[in-house]
N, C-alpha and C positions, 0 to 999 in steps of 0.2 A: 749733658743734662744731669743735674742732681735732683732726684726726687726723694724727698723725705717720706719714707714708706714705713708705717708702723702697722704690723699685722698682729691681730689678737687671734692666734691660730686656734685656740681652744673653741672659740665661738665662730670662727671664720669671718670676723669683721676686719676690714682693711681700711686704714686711713692714710692719705697721701697728700703732700703739698709740693707744688713745683717751684723751681726758681726760674730765671729768665733765659737760661742757656741751653743750647743743643737743638734749637729749631732753625727755621729757614726764613724768618721775617727779616726785612731790611730795616735800616735806621729810619725812624727813631724807635721802632718796635723790636729791635733785635733782642733776643733771637726767638725765644719760645713764647710768643704772644698767643694766648688762647682766647682772647676776647674778639667776638665777631662784630662789634659795633664801635670800634675805636679809630676807624680810618685805615686799617691795615688791608692788604690784599686778601680778599676772601679765600683765594686758593692757598695762600700761605697759612692762614688760620686753620683751614681744614687739614693741611699737611701737619701742622703742629699738633693738632688734636689727635691725629693718628699716631704721631710719634709718642706723645705722652701716654695715650691709652695702651699702646703696645708695650711700653716700658713697664706698665703695671699688669700686663697680662690680660688686658681688656679688649673686647671688640669695640672699636670706636663708635659703631652704630648702636651700642648698648649703653651709652652715656646720656643722661638727661641733664640738659642745661636750662638755665632760667632766664627770663626777661626781667632783670633786677631793676627795681624802681625806688629803693629805700623805704619800703612800706612794711606792713606786718602780715600780709596775706600769704597763705601756705597752700600748696597743691599736693594732693595725694596722687601718686602715679603708679602704674603697673607696667609701663613700657615707655619708650621714647615718644616724642610728640609727633613724629612723622610729618605729614603735610598740614597738620592742624596748627592754628595760630597759637604761639606760645603765650600763655597768660602772663600778665604783669605780677609776678610773685617774688618774694625774697626768701621763701622757704619751700622745701619739697621733701616729701617723705614717701617711703615705699616699704612694702613687705615682700617684695619680689627679689629673691636671691639671684645674684648674677647681674643685677641691674645697678649700674653706678650712678650716683648723684653727684653733680659738680656745682661748685660755687666759684664765681670769678671775683677777684679783688685786686686792688692796687693801693692799699692803705687801710681799707675797711677790714674788719675781723671776720675771717672765714670760720664757721662753726660746724663741726662734723660730729654727729651723734649716732650711737648704735646700741641697741639692746639685742645682743646675739641670741639670748634665750628665746625672746619673742620673735626673732627674725625680722626686726624692724630697724630701719636706718633713716636718718634725716640730715639735711644740709641747710644751713641758713647763712644769709648775707647780712652781717650786722655792722652797718655803718653807724655813725652817731644818730641820725634820724631813726633808723630801724631799731637800734638798741633801746632808745627811750620810748619808741612806739610799742615795743614788746614782741619783736619778731622771734626772739629766742623762746620765751614762754609759749608763744603760739605754735612754734614748731614742736616743742615737747608735748603740748596738748594734742597735736595732730598724731604724734607717735603713740601717745596713750590710747587714742581712739582705735589704734591698730593692735593694741595689746601690750605696748611697752610699759615698763615700770621704771620710773625715775631712779629708783634705788639700784637698778641694774644697768642704767644707761652709762656708757663710756663716752666721754666728751673730749675732743681735741680742738684747740683753736690754733690757727696757723699764723704765718708772718703778717704783721700789721704795724701801722705807725704806733709808736709807743707813747705812753703818757708824758714822757719827758721831752717829746718832740711835737706833739699835736697842740700847737698854740691856737687859742680861740679868744674872742673878746670876753671880758669879765662877766658880762650879762649872760652870754651863752653858757659859760661854765656854771653859773648860778642856776640857770634854767635846767641844765642837764642834771646837776647834783640834787636839785629838788625832787627829781624823779628817781635817780639812782645815785645815792651818795658815794658809792664806791668809785664812780667815774671821775670824781673831783681830782684834779692833778695840777701840777706846776711844772713848767718847762725847766730844763737844766740851767736856763739863764734867768729864771725867776719870774716869769710871766704866767698868766692863767692858761690852763691846759685841760684837756679831757683825756681820760684813759678808757677808751671804749672796751678794750679787752678785759680790764678789771671790772667794768660794769657787767659784761657778759658773764664772767665767772661768778660774780655776786648773785646774779639772777639764777644761774644754774644751781648754786648752793641753796638758795631759797626754795628752789623747786625739788630739792632732795637728790640732786645729781652730785655724787661724792667723788667718783672716779674721773678726775679732770687733769688735763695737762695743757700748758700754753707754750707756744713757740717763744724762743728768746730773741728772734729776729725782729728788728725794727725796719720796716720797709723803707722809711725815709733815710735811714743811715746806711742801709746795705745796697751797694751797687750791684749785687747779685739778684736783686729783686726789683720789680716795678714799683714806682711811687708816683701817684698822681700829684700829690702835694709838691713833690720835688721837681718833676719834669713836665707836668700837665699833659702834653701829647706823648703817650706812652702805651705800653701793652698791659695785659692782665695776666696775673697768676691764676692758678686753679687749685682748689682743694677737692679731693675725691673721697667718697665714702661708699663702700659696697660690702656685701656679704658674699662669701664664696658660693659659687653656683652649685646646684646639685651635681652629683658625680657624673650623671649622663649629659650634663651641659644644658644650656638654655639656648633655644633657637634664636638666631639673629633677628632683630627687628628692623624697622625702617630707619633711614638716616635721621640723625638729630638735626634740629633746626638751628638757625643762627640766633644768637642772643647778645645782649649787651653785658 
């Protein structure tokens, strides 16, 4: 397994994105599928989540997953869901150190955010519908309510379908660009396209988030990553954001639930 892990050691904020290798899932989900609602064996998904968490030095039971629905709702959490019903949200924020937030993708843009000074992190699932609905501004707003300052927020976006591959009908491109002009794009073969990641970064810029980096990986082009547009029945990648736990550690919480 290759996990792109970027640690901002001064503030204790950690950003990580997985690829598809090093897990136990069988075809067509091979190997490190982390999505719990794509048809894979639930036992394999749990094993994969454990593998990925341990690679990052995390307790698998201290990872918060979302029930993603391409909306703009955000939840504030201070621990895993446990036995509670996971709400349909596409953003999650916390001020609890040692608690990891995770976002699942297979072409959509995973957005990881941290203000290490305030001790606040956030994760957002920005597909085309969520990006134009405003999931990224909503997540930043939720972080601000916990004391975060956009000028201090560090933003990382992970592997996603690129604007040169995400072909859409002309009217859809026009509708998206009317809301976020930066998302207007064209495929490498000259047809209408949308660049969701470019739209996300334009939104972050407008919010005052200056420290931003984007992955160079296009999921549709990379066989090392899952792509729904390419394969339809496939697994899910994960992005993780967390702040280093206090020196005495954080007691383990209840198991995280299954999500899509």
